[in-house]
Phi, psi and omega in degrees: 000128182235142176201154175279146183283054177272338173190172182296130178224129185221166179245121184249127182253347181098024183265344178209124196223166184258213183241162187241197183289138171301150184309322186290323180286329176301317186296317181297317176296318178297319174294335176280353183085016192274317190280150172279150181302322177295338175307322184302338180292321193241016185280149179284161176270206183299141182300145176106342188278344183262357167049086176089356187285330166099203195287136179260178177215159176235132164295145175284145171308148179299332178294344182263354181235130175238129180288146175254166189305138182160179182306317184284328168300317177291323172299319180294315177309314183293325177288325180293322179301313183294316181297320176290341180279341186283145183270113180300310187301329176291316178298322188272357185313304182298325186286310174303316181297316175301327180278354176093007182261150179295116175297151182268348179209159170291152184289155176280184189259206179065221181289345178294317186263342187270355168088002175292319172202072183295128183096355181291328189297321182304318178308306180293327177296325176291318177295320184289321176289330176294313185289313174314309180301311176311316184273338187229345185054042178277127192294330178298323172300311182300319182294313179296316177315294188298329176289315180301315177294320186286330177296310182295322183292320168307315179300320182300311179295338179270341185255149181273153173087353175090349184264133179250129182198163179262004184293136179292338172256021175071231183266015187299316180293325181292318174292324173305318176303308185294326181273358178078024178267160178306151195224139173264118178094205178226078194289328180284331175300309186297317182296322178303318179303315180291319170307310179295327173295317182294316172309307188295326175290326177292312183287308185279324179262347181056047180271111188291320176302318173313306186293327183292318174292323172302308178301324181293328170298317174298321178297322180302311184298318184301312180296313175299318182280342189300323186278355185270129184286162185289341175286317177285335175293321174293327171300322181295331180290352173293339178274142179305125186233012177059219189252040183301326182294316179292315193286333174290318170301327177290326179292326180296313179303321180287336185243341183075010180273115179303338180296326184288328177293315179301323175293320170309316181293324180296334182276007179279120192273114194288326187294337174267325184298302192304309175294327178295317171297335173273002176073034177245137176274107183239029194269344177309129178090345185289146169293110197302303188280000169280324185276324191297310180301330176292329181281333174286337174287333176289318179297314178301317174289338170297315186294339185262327188252327186081007188289121186292330184292339174286321177286325176297328179290316181292323183292312178302314179305314186294317176298319178293318186282314188288316192274328189238355182227011185251138171283174183302341186272354184098345182281174185201164171075170176222126184058037171078007187238146173289143175240167177299128188304331177295342183263015179306321180299318188285334176282351178296335180281005186269155178262356194233033171278162164059068177294132180300315177312317178306311181292317173313311183285325177303312182293330176291321178291324184289328177296316179296324177282329171301316184295325177294322179202094183306139183200131186299335182298321176297317182293332180296307178295324181295317177295320176300309189287329182290319174284313193264347183244324184265304177297327176290348180270359185251136171285116187296349180258302186270341185084001184280170192238151173281159167267292171252160168238110191284142168273348181300135180286148179065029179238130181284165167279142179253132180245151176293156170276168183291330191230351188233013183225061179270074179267185179292330184282341175288321178294311174290333178304316180299324179288323181311310180266012165270347195223024177305338185272352189292344183229021175293313183238142168232166176209147171225116187055249184255016179256133180245117169269127167255103188266326186234148179256102193208125182301119189191156176253129169243130181254091177267088188294322180302335182248005176067033190244135169234128181237132168246131178248116175254120186205156168245014175310137007270007181295324173228147194261050178227154177206141178248138181241122177243122183259135172241126184236141171295323185200157182311128187230136181269118176221157169250119182263116175255114178265132174287123167266100188301144174304334187271003186247108190298320187214119176250139175245149179222133180236139172247121180050044177081358184258128182297128184242319186216141160234105184257137175248018184266064183300142180081020177221181175261135172259116185263129173247102186250117179198178172270108186269151185243143178309124171104353185294140186235127170248131177247114187257133175245126187230079185292145178253153180217164175274136180212171174265151175232086183302154171282147176299132177065012173213064185303338181286346177248132189209152173262157173270138180228149166236106195066237170269002188265131168285131173262126174255143181273122170290126180233170182279165179191175174309141172307135186244115178289161178294130180088354186285351173259011173259113199223148172243165179077191193284349177296340177299334178291346178093151180282154181255130174250134175262332188273139181303162177228128172299129188267130185294139183281142174228100185261114179262141178267196185299329181293348180075195187286339178281338171284339179272349191238130175233157176297138174258199180274115179110152177301133180053036172247133183229163179235122178257135180217163182168179183295130173086004184261356182053252182280358183077194184226149168268131182251140171218161170306139180301327181289350174257001177280117176208147179056041178190185183248147188212166176235135176254320193237149181234151175269110186273127184222000000 
């Protein structure tokens, strides 16, 4: 590392950190609508409870960050177009019907009509609209939020007992769960989506009716659950119940009522919590996206209670999934389930790997853990999964979303339809592309973390700082930061030196400042900044291999943080053929093995086998046995065609 002695520069790895806001200050800020909903996940409880754990960090509210032109801004715009195309009354159909009110429009298809979890999409929709409103102040989003909440409030007024839901038989299935009787569908999972949507409308939009309805639902749960003993309650949690633990902890944060925190802890599933807190991996065969929201809940409970075992469990789970169970894209699992890590090779032939909901929730968990203890490793995973799991899940033409992203060669991405595929990943898809700006920047007192290189404006009002990040990343590995300040301000700016970047250089106002070879850390620049200061960051990218855990002979190709997919031949595909409804959206099941393509590297290694092609981020792969070779592109750019992700390296 070389740097000029202009001001203090250090490297931060996340080993020692300070303390964050007390819970009462957090609650006040949330009630004022200042904090972003994802912030609820990772904030500390009262200072002093974690003893030596160190510094925390806060993501900025979505209202403080604006995306500028680039792939994520375009993704957000596509998502806004889809959200504005949806009919609120069709999404409200099940709620009005259950409340004894006449529906104003017919119900949508998919799970909305099939009865598995009727009404779940409305919660996702409300969350997505609330996040878009915070991010863009788009008037159409505000009107949709307020209309949906007013309709839910009308349902609340029409229903005795305070429970608002879209179940055709009212509270029957929830009471069946509590009593240990047979259950139709996943009622707690479905109710969580609505509660999360109301929470987000309260936090992002500051809609008072949303908070009132949310609290009434929490009160109903508290009363209904009170007679149920702990043994039966824990047995009930074996059924998928979404993020009930997390959202009830959020109700506690919003209201200060200790009843909701006690209830949130009851929803903490101990049969998962105990082994994770002890550092034991028991995940083989488990339904992946049932477990991840539970673990988000553990992280949330730690932030509200300070109890160490919750955070220990969440951290161990994250390390296990990210380091031992994830593909290069940041996704995991097959047919929605975790499989033994030693079996990675046989699952490469599957068309049902990498459920998008799982990646969505892993990113939410990652944000929470970063907030609890900033570490470049969390940001590294977030970047990789955001590009290769989330951005890659959206059809660049229709704006629709994948359910799975197949590792199987010559199998396409399949996208949901606009009106007949309201599955879980359709709902989380609406949210994924509404919140791209939520983890670019974090802060702690006078420290600013830059985690993602993404074109954006940051307004840090508490410090009187406006920061503009101008970049075409990932097309070019450079980024410029321009500061506009009300007055000279002493700040520590922590720039992430990505693990994929061998050497990062920084210039201040045109003068060379730093040459860092400390990849996978933060470079801290602490000084008194002045209006108009400009930082230029150079992040050269190179091609490298990403081996599978426990199978180093099998690897994906990457360029910087981007997974490169090879375009391969497959059956002719008519326009729109990969927009699907019904169970085909889950992907076909294949029983026969599939030969993994060989990648024979000579003495020049992988960089010698790949050269630049025509166009930005286009490459050509050649080598022995490859005949004409393959065109490579970032996985997030592959749509309406066939691809190969993994190679047998020899």
